[in-house]
N, C-alpha and C positions, 0 to 999 in steps of 0.2 A: 450488430453490436447490441448488447442488451441496454435497456434503459438504464441511466445513471452512469453509464460507463463512457469512457473516450478513447480514441485510438491516439496512443502516446506516440508511436514513430520509431521505437528501438527496433532493431533488427541485427541478426547476427546469429552465431551458433547458440545451440543450448546452453552450454557453459557462459558464454558472454550474456545471453539475457537474463539467465539466474543470478549472475552478479549485479547485473542492472537491478534487478528488484530486490536483491538484498540491500543495494544502497538506498532506494528511494521509498521502500516500504517500511516506515518508521514503526508502524502498528495498525494491527489489522481490526482492531475493537472500534466499534463504532464512537464517535467524539462525545455522545451522551455518557457512554460507559466511562470512558476515560475521564471525563470531568467529575464522574460521581466518585471515581477511585481518588482522584486527586482531592477533592472537598473531604473525604473520610479520613485522610491521612493527617 
């Protein structure tokens, strides 16, 4: 497992895994970038 990552525990078909990722990944930008974008608005 790469540094900074953790095992999540979800398993299943490829489609089920992609559905799970779609639900839990709300944003892939680093928090610092998201904060800067919010502050600029």
